[in-house]
N, C-alpha and C positions, 0 to 999 in steps of 0.2 A: 604519564599514565601507563600502568602495567598493560603490556601487549594483550594479555588474555582478557582483561577488562575491555580494552579498546575493541578487540575483535568480537567479543560477545555482543557489544552494542552494535557493531557493523553487520554481523551475520544473524543477529536477532533483534530483540527489542529492549534488553536491559543488560545488566551485568550478570544475570542469573547463570549464564553458561560458562562464565570465566573459569571456574573450577574444573568443569568438564574439558575445556580446551587445554588447561594445564595438564590434567591427568592423561588425556588421550593423545595430545599433540594435534596440530592443526590437520594434518593429513587424515588421520583417523576420525577426527571429529567431522570433517567434510564427508568421508565415506559413509558414516552412520547418518548424517543429514540427508544425503542423496538416497539412502535406502529406506527412508521412512515410508510407512504404508499410508494409503489414502482411504479414509472412512468414506464410504459411498451411501451409507443409509440415509434416506430422506429425512431431514428434520421434521419433527411432529407439527410444527406450526404451518408446514406447507401441505398437510394432509387434505385440508379442505380448499386449498388454492386451485383455481382452474388450471389444467395442465394440457388439455387438448384444444385445438381450434374450436371444436363444437362447444366445449365447456366455456371457453372464453366468450363465444358469441351469445351463449345462453345467459351468461352473467350480464353482459352488456345490455341484452334485451330485457332482462328482469329489472335493471336499473332504470332503463328507459320507461318501462310500464309502471314502476313503483311510485308510491307517493313520496312527498319530500322527506318524511322521517325515515322511511325505509331506505331511500337513496343514501341519506346521510350515514345510516347504520352500516351499509355495504362499503361505502367509500372509507369509513373510519376503520373498518376491518382490514381493508387493503393497506392503509397507512400503518396500521399496527403490525401487520405481516412484514412490510418493508423494514420497520424498525427492528422487529424480531431477527431479521436476516443480519442486521448490523451486530446485534448482540451475539448471535450464533457465531459469527466470524471472530468477534473479539474473544469469545471464550476459546476458540481454537488457537487463536494467536498466543493467548496466555497459558494454555495448558500443554503446549507441545514441548516435550523435553529437548528436542532438536528443532528449533524454530525456523531454520533456514528456508524450508519449503514455503511456510507462510510468509516469510519475508519476500520470497520470489513471486509468490501469488500477488502480494501487494504491488510489486514492481509491474508485473503484467497487467494487473487491474488498472494501473495508471498509464500503461501503454496502449492497451486495447480498451479504450474507455467505452462504456455503455451504461448510462445512468438509469436508476430507478425511476426518477421523475420522468424521463422521456420514454423508457421501454413500457412502463406501466403494467409490468407482469412480474411479480416477485419470483415466480417459478423460473421464468426465463433468465432473470438476472442471476438466480441460483445456479441454473445450468451453465451459464457463462463463467461464474466463478469456479465451478467445478472443472470445467474444461482447462482453465488456467492451472488449477491445483494438480490435476492428473498429468499434465504436460509441462509442468513447471521446469523440469530439468532435461527435457527431451529435445526433439528437433524444432527449431524455431520455424522451419519451412512448414512442417506438418501442423504445428499450432496455429500458424497464420491461416492455413487452409480451413481448419476447424472453426476458427473464430469468425471468419467472414461468412461462413455458412451457418452461424448460430442465429436463432431467432432474435436474441437480444441485439446483435449487431445490425442485422437486416432492418430491424425496427428503428434502432437508434440513429443509424445513418441514412434513414429514409429510402432504402432500397425497395421497400414495399410500394413506392411510387415510381419505381424505375421500370418502364415497359418499353417495348420496341417502338410504339407510336408516340411516346412521351418519356424521353430519356432524363433520368436524374443522376447527376454525376458525383453526389456526395461520397458514397462508398468508394467509388473508383478513385476519387481524388485522395482521400485519407489513406487508402491502401498504399499509395505512392508517398504522399508527403509525410505522414506521421508513423506509418506502421513498418515500412520497409526501406525505401531507397533515399528518401529525403529531398527537400527542395533543391532545385538546380540540376537534377540528374534525370529529368523526364520532360516531356513536351506536353503542351495542352492537347495535342492530337493523341497522345497516349491516354490521357484522362478520358477523352471522348470515346476512343475505341474500347477502352477498358470498361466504360459505362455500358456500351452496347453488349459487351461480353457478359455483364452482370445483370442485364435486363431480364426481368421475369424471375429472378431469384427471390423467392417470397416466403412468407411464414409457412412452416410445416409442422408436423407433430413433435418430433424430437430435435429437428434442426431445419434449417431453410431448404427449400426444394424449388427447382424450376417449374414454372407453370407454362405448359406447352403453348398456349395462345398469347402469352405475354413476352416470351423469350425472343431474342434476335439471332437468327441463324445465318445472318450474312457473314461474308469473309471480312475479318478485321485485321488491321495492321498495328501490331503491338511491339514496340522496341524493334522495329525492322522486320519482325516475323509476320507471316500471314497465315490465317486459318480461321475456322469457325470456333474461336476459343470460348471457354467457359471459365468459371472461377478458378478451378485448380490450375488450368493452363496459364492463367495470368501470373499466379503465384510461381509456378515453375519457371516462367520466362524471367520474372523479377530476380529470382535467386541465381540466375545465370549472370546478372549484371555486376560489373566490377565494383560499384560503390555500395552494394546492398549491406555488407557486414558492418559498415562504419557507424551508421546511425544507431544501431542497437548496442554496439560496444561502447559508444559514447554515453548512452543512457545508463547502461549497466555500471559503468565506472562512476557516473554521477550519483546513482542510486545508492552504491555501497560505500564509495571511498572519497571521491573528489567532486566538490561542486563545480570545479572548472578543470577537467582533466586535459592534459596537453594532447595536441593533435598527433604528436609522436606516439604516445601510448595508444590513442584511439586506432591508429593505423597498425601498429604492432600487434594488438590483440585481435583487430579485425581480420588482418591476414591470416593469423592462426585459426580464427573461427571459420573462415572459408575452407581452409585445409581440413578442418574437422567435420566438413559437410554440415555446417550450421547446427551442430549438437551443443546444447547449452552446458551440460555437465562438465565436459573437458574445458570449455571456456572458463567457467566459474573456478574450476580447479586451478587452472593456470593463473588467472587474475589474483585469486586469493593467496595462494602459495607465494608468488613472486612479489605482490604488494605487501604481504605480511612481513617480509624480510627488510622492508625499507622503513625509514623514519618519516612517516607521513601523517602523524597525528595532527589534529586541528585543521584538517583540510575539508571538513564537511560540517554543515550546521545540522544539528539534530532536528528531525521532523517532529511534529507534535505527539505522534504516537510513541516514538522512542522516548521523548522527554518525559511524558507522563508515566509510561510503564516503569521507567528507570526510577522515577521518584517513588512510585508505589513499592517497588521492590526494595529500594534502599531503606524506606521507612517500615519495612516488614508489615505492610497492610495486606492482609491475606484475603479478607472478603471484599473483593472489589465489585463495585456496582457498575455494571456495563451500560446501564442507562446513563450514568454520569460520564463515563468515558466517551460514549458516542456523543453526548451533548457537548463535552469539552472539545472534541475533535472538530466538531461542527464550528464552534466558536473560534477555533484556531485556523479555520480554512482548510481542514483536511477531512471533510465530510465523506465517510466511506460510502460508495455507491453513487455518490453525487458530486463528481468534480465540476468545477465551474464551466468547462467546455470540453471539446473533443481533444484538446492538447493536454488535458490533465492538470495535475498540480504542478506549478513551475519549480517548486523546491528552492534550494539555495537561499538567497537573501529574502525571498518571499516568506520564509519561515521565521524571520526575526524582524519583522517590522516593529516600530515603537509600541503599537497596540498589542501585538502578540507577545512581545517582551514584557510588557506590563501585566498581561494576563497570566503569563508563566510565573512571574514574581508573586502575584496574588495567590495563585494556586499553591506555590510553595509555602507561603506564609499560612494559608488555611491549614494545610496538611501537617506542617511542622508544629503547629499550634493544637494538633489533635481535633481539628474541625473538618467536616466534610460536607458536601452538598447533599441535602436529604433526598431520599427516594420519593418523598411526598410530592416533590415537584414533577415527578414523572408518572404518577398514578394515572394521569390523563395523558395519553399520547398526543403531543401537540400537533395541530394542523398549522399549515403556513399562515403566519400572521397572528397566531395565538400568543398571549403573553404567558411566560413561564415564571411562576413565583418560586423563589429559592429561599429555603430556610436551612438552618445549620443543625447538624447533629454531631456527637462526638465520635472519634474514631481512635483506636489504639495505635500509637506510633512508637517505633523504637529504632535507634541507630546501632548497628553492630560495631563495637570497638573493643580494644583490648583493655581490660579492666586492671591490668598490671602495668600499664604503660604511663609515662609522663606526657605532658602536654605536646612536646615537640614529636614524640613518637606517634601520637594519635593524629596530629596535624599531618605528619608525613604519610601516614597509612591512608587517611582520607584523601589526600592530594593524589597519591598514587593510584587510588581507586577511581577518582572522579575527574581529575583535571589534567589536560595534556601539557599544561605549563603553569609554573608558579614563579611570579617575579618577586622582587624584593618588598614591594608595597603590599602585596597580598600576604606574603609571609608575615610581615609585621602586623597587618590587620587581624590575621588568624591568631597570632600569638597575644594580641590584645584581648581577643574574645576567650581564648583558653590560656590563662596566664601561667607563668613559670611554677606557681605554687598549687596548680590544679591537682585535685585529689580524685582519681578515677574511682576510688571506693566510696566517696561521699555520696550521700542520698540525693543530692542535686546534680550529680555527674552527668546523668542521662540528659537532663535539661540543658546543661551547658553544651554538651556535644551536639545536640538538636540544634541549638542556636548557631553553632559553628557551621553545621551542615546547611542550614537555611541561608547563611551568608555565602557559602560556596555556590549554591544553586543559582544565586543571583549574579554571579560573576559572568562576564562575556566568555571566559574560557570554558566554563561548564556547559555552554551552549554548543560547543564544538566537539567533534570526534575525529 
């Protein structure tokens, strides 16, 4: 596979940026990616969404006092807004000329999990997503501070139930186990003392705030230090610990390049990360530029989002239905804003179970045959347990190929664009589909190349980058 195509998939969601990487070179492509601006205007579907504590209480009270039909109407609107948030993000992902920021938001989204189902406030989930976007390339330490003081995280990890007379350890535990230092590098006492420091950190207007009558102002002992610690203090202490860089560098390597990164690489980049004072941009620059020079294709299974967006891009399907994409991702186990648990999506082999592989092949068959899932299926936003009827509609598809080339040249071009490896059997199969007497000018040439492309998408090699 051509390096620019490979790294377009790794740093984005399709091969759309390959030409840009070729033209600019990786270093300049990265600089432009890091310098992208963040749009902060509130999406219109959130205009009527409750945003303050008072508005949320008022809405809940109105639901409580309303009749069954009115309750159903309000709940339906909440479900619709949560779905609109998915579509809004999918639009951003597809429209960015330099998509690395959104790729990194996706990474943080799966690191600092806070699901719509649990948070139950689309506005807070949107705020959480915006914190990730605005700080995607900045300080990991500062991002951690902001996230654990977000309303979404405080609600998701039950810190609303954490008070000095009734300690809840969930946020304290995950801050250590999943967000920063990792299992084996802390004690149960660190969890308990951390939970005391987080006691009383509760819902606020724009972010979580301490409630005076609920917080614990006793002296805590945390990683050997003593003091009346609060949320920021915990993070500061954690980022002084020897093993803090390695969990996140391992996860970044897994997200972008290797499903199973070597511990040698994890330590190498982790040590560099510490020296950079936990700044993400220099870490990413070092990882991408150094790994770009290596032959490491085929080291990572495509996630469902990359798989589908690459497919749509290769087939030149311009008008994408984000309802369809959101539905497809859910079917593939990558439901945005709704990971299965606080650990997030496992990635790796979990993206290629026999069921997921079959679904991928079926999706390729449908699209390559000019068929799509109809929007009619989504006119009614589905609630949990609802049946979704699926009908088919036509969609225009076209594969780009050299109209002056012979069969072997077209096969080589597609292989170079799509596959990290081609063995003798695959080559023979492709030449049987696109025979030696293939005429690229023939009226049926597009159909023949589409059939070849469909074959390629079903190979195990196509699933890897």
